C-alpha positions as CSV (number, residue, x, y, z in Angstrom):
1,X,25.6,21.5,-20.9
2,X,25.3,18.0,-22.3
3,X,26.2,16.5,-18.9
4,X,23.6,18.6,-17.1
5,X,21.0,17.6,-19.6
6,X,21.9,14.0,-19.3
7,X,21.6,14.1,-15.5
8,X,18.1,15.7,-15.8
9,X,16.9,13.2,-18.3
10,X,18.4,10.3,-16.3
11,X,16.7,11.5,-13.2
12,X,13.4,11.9,-15.0
13,X,13.6,8.3,-16.5
14,X,14.6,6.9,-13.1
15,X,11.7,8.7,-11.4
16,X,9.3,7.4,-14.0
17,X,10.5,3.8,-13.6
18,X,10.1,4.1,-9.8
19,X,6.6,5.5,-10.3
20,X,5.5,2.7,-12.6
21,X,7.0,0.1,-10.4
22,X,5.4,1.4,-7.3
23,X,6.7,1.6,-3.8
24,X,7.1,-1.8,-2.1
25,X,5.3,-2.3,1.3
26,X,7.3,-2.8,4.4
27,X,7.5,-6.4,5.9
28,X,9.2,-7.8,9.0
29,X,12.5,-8.4,7.3
30,X,12.7,-4.9,5.8
31,X,11.8,-3.2,9.2
32,X,14.5,-5.3,10.9
33,X,17.1,-4.4,8.2
34,X,16.4,-0.7,8.6
35,X,17.0,-0.9,12.4
36,X,20.2,-2.9,11.9
37,X,21.5,-0.4,9.3
38,X,21.0,2.5,11.7
39,X,22.5,0.5,14.6
40,X,25.1,-1.8,13.2
41,X,26.2,-3.0,16.6
42,X,22.8,-4.6,17.2
43,X,23.2,-7.8,19.2
44,X,19.5,-8.7,19.3
45,X,16.5,-7.6,17.2
46,X,12.9,-8.8,17.4
47,X,10.1,-7.8,15.0
48,X,6.4,-8.1,15.7
49,X,3.5,-7.4,13.3
50,X,0.7,-5.3,14.8
51,X,-2.8,-4.9,13.4
52,X,-4.1,-5.9,10.0
53,X,-5.0,-4.3,6.7
54,X,-4.5,-0.6,6.4
55,X,-3.6,-0.2,10.1
56,X,-0.8,-2.8,10.0
57,X,2.5,-1.7,11.5
58,X,5.8,-3.4,12.6
59,X,7.3,-3.0,16.0
60,X,11.0,-3.6,16.2
61,X,12.8,-3.9,19.6
62,X,16.6,-4.1,19.7
63,X,19.5,-4.3,22.0
64,X,23.0,-3.1,21.0
65,X,26.3,-4.7,22.0
66,X,26.8,-2.2,24.8
67,X,23.3,-3.0,26.2
68,X,21.4,0.1,24.9
69,X,17.8,-0.7,24.2
70,X,15.4,0.8,21.8
71,X,12.1,0.4,20.0
72,X,10.9,1.6,16.5
73,X,7.4,1.2,15.0
74,X,7.1,1.4,11.3
75,X,3.8,1.9,9.4
76,X,3.0,-0.4,6.5
77,X,4.0,2.4,4.1
78,X,7.4,2.9,5.7
79,X,6.8,5.9,7.9
80,X,8.3,5.8,11.4
81,X,5.4,6.0,13.9
82,X,7.4,5.8,17.1
83,X,11.1,5.7,17.9
84,X,12.4,5.4,21.5
85,X,15.9,4.8,22.7
């Protein structure tokens, strides 16, 4: 019971800290890191900033070691807008 209560309290405190800190916005480096984490065999990766302000997004094009190509577009808030392989 104590362990379960500790987990619940810990999760509540962690959630509160994340809420107070806020969610970081996506930038070019984070968008590229996400693509590289999903495709660890990425040989080439290029990131382009598209738009400005609230409509800003990041377009990442990549090529894997076995020559598969793909594109991913991330919104500024981190949502995936488009993913093509």
